[in-house]
N, C-alpha and C positions, 0 to 999 in steps of 0.2 A: 778162307777165300780172300781175305783181305791180305794176309801174310804172302799169299801165291801170288798177289796182284803186286805186291811190294817189290816180291823177289824179280817179277818179270820186268818191273821197272826196273830194277838195280841193273839188270841184264840188259836193257835195252839204252837207258842214258849212259852219258858219262858222266862218270863219278868221281868224286873227291879222291884222290888218295885215302840264412836261414835265420829269420831272427834269431841267432843262438842268445840265449841267456846266459846270466853270470855263472849259471851251475854247471856249464859246458866246460868251464875251465878247469874246474875240478876231475874231469873226469877226459881231459885230454892232455900227454906229456908236450914240455917243451922242449925244445930242440935248439933254443939260442935261434940265430938265423936259418934262413934258408938256402939252399943250393940244389942243383942239379946238374948231374954230371953226364948228362945225355946232350948238351948244348953243339952246336957247331954245325949239326946234318940238318938239311932240311927235310920236311914232311918227305915220307915216303909214300908216293900214290901211285895207281895204277891207272892207266889211261885206257878208256873203253870208248869206241864210236864204229859208226855205222852197224854192221853185222856181228862184230865180236862181241861175246859176253863176257862177263865178270864172274869170277869162284862166288860162290854162295857165301855169305859171312860166315865166320867161325863165333859169332856170336855178336851182343848190342855194341853200338857205339856210346861210347863216354861223352856226356854232356856235362860241363861243370861251371857253375853260375861265379862268374868274376868280379871280385870289386873292383870299381875302377875311381873309386873317390883318390883325388891328391896324394889322402894319408896311408893308401893302400900299395901305392907304387914305389919300387919298382916291384912288378907281379914275377913268378915263378912258373915255369912251362909254357909261356904264352907263345914262346917263337916255336914250339913243339906242336900246338893244335894243326889239324888241317884244316879246318874251318874257323871263323871267329865272326858272330854275330854282334854288333853293339846296337843296344836299344838304349829309349829313353826311360828313364826314372823320375820319381818324385824330385821336384824342385828344380826339372827340366836339366836334372845331370844323367851321367851316362855307367852302364854297368854292361858287362861282357859274359856272353856264353861260348864257351871255348867247347869246340867237339875234335873230340879225339879217337881215329880208326887205325891209323897205320903204325902208331907209337904209342905206349904211356910213359910219359915222364915219371921219374924218381918223387915229385913232389908238384904241385899245380896248388895256386893260391895267391891270393886271401880269395877263401870262398864266403860268397855271401846267399844274401836269400833270395827265394824265387819271386816271379812276378806273374800275374795269369795270362801274359801274353805269350810267356815261354811254353803253355801247355798247347796252344796251339801251333806254336814253331816245332815243338818236338814230335807232332803228329805225322809228320814225313817219315819218322824212322820207325824201325820195326823194336817195340820194346824196349827203348832207349835207357841206360843206366843214366839217373841222374842224380848229381851229386849237387849239394845245394845246404844253407845253414840253416834253414828252417823258411816260416813264412807266415803273413799275414793271419792269425787264426780261423778266419772265415773261409779263407782259401787254402786250408789245409785238408780240407776233406774232397775236394775238387781234385787235389794232386793225388790224393789215397785211390780215387776212383779212372785216373787218366792211365791210358794203356804206355806206362812207363815202371820203370822198377825205381822208386825214389830211395835214395838213399842219403838221409840226413843224419850229422854226429850222432842223435840218439838212437838211431837206429845200428849203427855200425862204429863206435866212438873208437875202436884201434885202429881206424882210416883216417883221422883226423888227428893234429896236435896243434897245440900254440906256441908259435913262437913269440921270443921274446924281444925282437928289435924293433914289433910295431906296438901300437897301443890296441887293445881291443875297441871295436870288433874287427878290425882292419888286419887281426894276425892269425887267423885260421887257415889251415893249411889240409892238404888233402895227399895222403899217400895212394893213385890209382891200385897199383899192384894188390892192396888189398880189399878192393872192391872186385877186381874180376883178374884171372888170370894172365891175360896175354891180351894183346891188341885184336881187333874183331879183322881187321884188314879194311881196304878201299871200299869193297862191297857194300859195307854196312852203311857207308853214307848216302842213302838212298836220295840224293836231294834235286836230283834232274839236270845237273848242270854238265855241260858238254867242255871235254879240252881236245885242244887241238891246234891249228896252225892259225894265226890270228886272221880275223874277218877283214874284208877290205874299206878302205875308206878309214873314217875314224879322224880326229883333229888332235895334230900334236898337242902334248899337256906334259909339263913337267911338275906341276903340283896343282894340286886340288884340297878344299879344305870344305867340309860339313861342319856348321854349327848347331848345335842343340840349343835350349834358354840359356844353360849355364854349363855347356860342355863343348871344346870345339877337337875335331879329328881335322889331322893335315897330313897327306901323302905324297911324298916327295920322290920324283924319279931318280932312280940310281943307274945311269947308262953300265956302271962299272960293275955291278949287283944284280942289273937286270932285274930289280925289284923295286917295288916301292916302299921309301920309308917313313914309317909311323912315326906322327908327333900327336900329341895329347896335352891340348892346354897350352900348346906352344912350347913342348918340352919332349924331346926326342924320347922315343918308349924303347927301353931297353929293359931286360929281365935282371935276377938278382943276380946273375952268373956276368952281365956285361952283353949280353948277346941283343943287338939291335932286330926288332921285330921287323920285317920286311916282306909282306906278301908278294906273290907272283901277280895275283889279281884282287882288285879291288871294286867292289860293286855298291853303287848309292842309290839304294832301291826304294822310292818315294811310295809312301803308305800313309794309310789314313791312321792318325792318332787321336784319339780319344779320353775321355775320363772312363776308366774302368770300376766296377762296384767296389774297390778296396781302397782301404787309406793305409798311410804308415801311422806308426805311432804318434805323431806330430798331427796326425789329422790332416794332411796331406796325399790328394786324391795322385794313386799311381795309375800312370798313363798306359792305355792299352793300345799296341801296335800289332794292325792286323794284318797279318801277310796272307791271308787268302782272298784271293780277287786278281785284280789286275792293275797295271800303273804304268808309271814311266821309270825308266832307269837309267843308271850310267854304269858303263864298264870301262875300268883302267886297265890297261896291261900293254905291256910293251913301247912305254912313254908316250900314249895315246888314248884319248877317250872316244867310246863309241857311245852315242844316243839309242837305248835299245827299249824294248817293252817287256815288262814280266807280265806272267800270268801263273796264277796258282789256282787250279779247278776247285780243290777242295782240302781240306787237312791232313789227309792222307796221300795227297799227292805233294810232288817235290816241284820245284819252282822252274816255269821254262824262261830264257831270256833270248827275244827274238829279234832281229834288224827288220827294216821297215817292210820287207820282201817276205817275212815270216821264216828264215832261215833261222836256226839257232845261231847264238852268236860264241864261239868257241872261248873259255878260258886258259891262259895259260899254266902251264903244270907247275904245282907248288902251294902254297898255303894261300887261301884265300879271305877276305874280311868281306863282311856283307855290314854296313851301316844303313839301319832303317832310319831313313829320315823323314820328317813329317811334308805329305804332299801338298 
């Protein structure tokens, strides 16, 4: 029944187009640097609204946990994700989770470990394939019990490799085609997002910065590209192929961030970003900022973003970034 409900939600909602140990290094081949031949095209998304329906997905969405420490940059394949979540981790730093549905890059990474927040976030998708490098040992049983398909390197070592242009642990990369044969299509992204014409109102905005305790995201509007150019910690965000990461829509979603039950190997607490509930958010699109309300009734639901009168707020077609900021 849950699967049917998700599919119905996907048909009515508008959709978007590990702590690895040293022993893993002997099980993964090195390819020198990393590259992705698919750069240059924006993510292909199907826009669905009103009574129009979306085809059933051909398979699960791919979620990849991506390292965002300065030593991990530039990342690979990030520009080809349909959706990117940015969340807070230990020490006030940030980590990304990239969702791929309309295309599978040749290479994605660097891949890093999972957090408890990821499990709640991923419940909105139907049995997603989750690529991550490992997790805190007490969290691993919860990942195994979660309604997802975990694919860490120890389960599928041929899908991963170590590159020699970065130091471990910032050099683990994924070959997505070795986890799934093809991209499932936009219908796999059961996020509840709506795409279409810009809502009325809003405030003109050319730049917006979101700060974590030890990380910073800045989004600058490019009228020429009709996209928001991403910078992290004051440095423009580009991929290993030199492609500038530039989403069409940015959502700053204010959530409750609390201490989780888990710690990293240094004893630092892992923050938990709660994405079920409701709160305030800001939607950036077309050079304007819109104050909205977000609501996610349960973990198996997508997230609704509405204006003051309760109407859904449309996103611009293209890549979406959601920054989970502390309320």
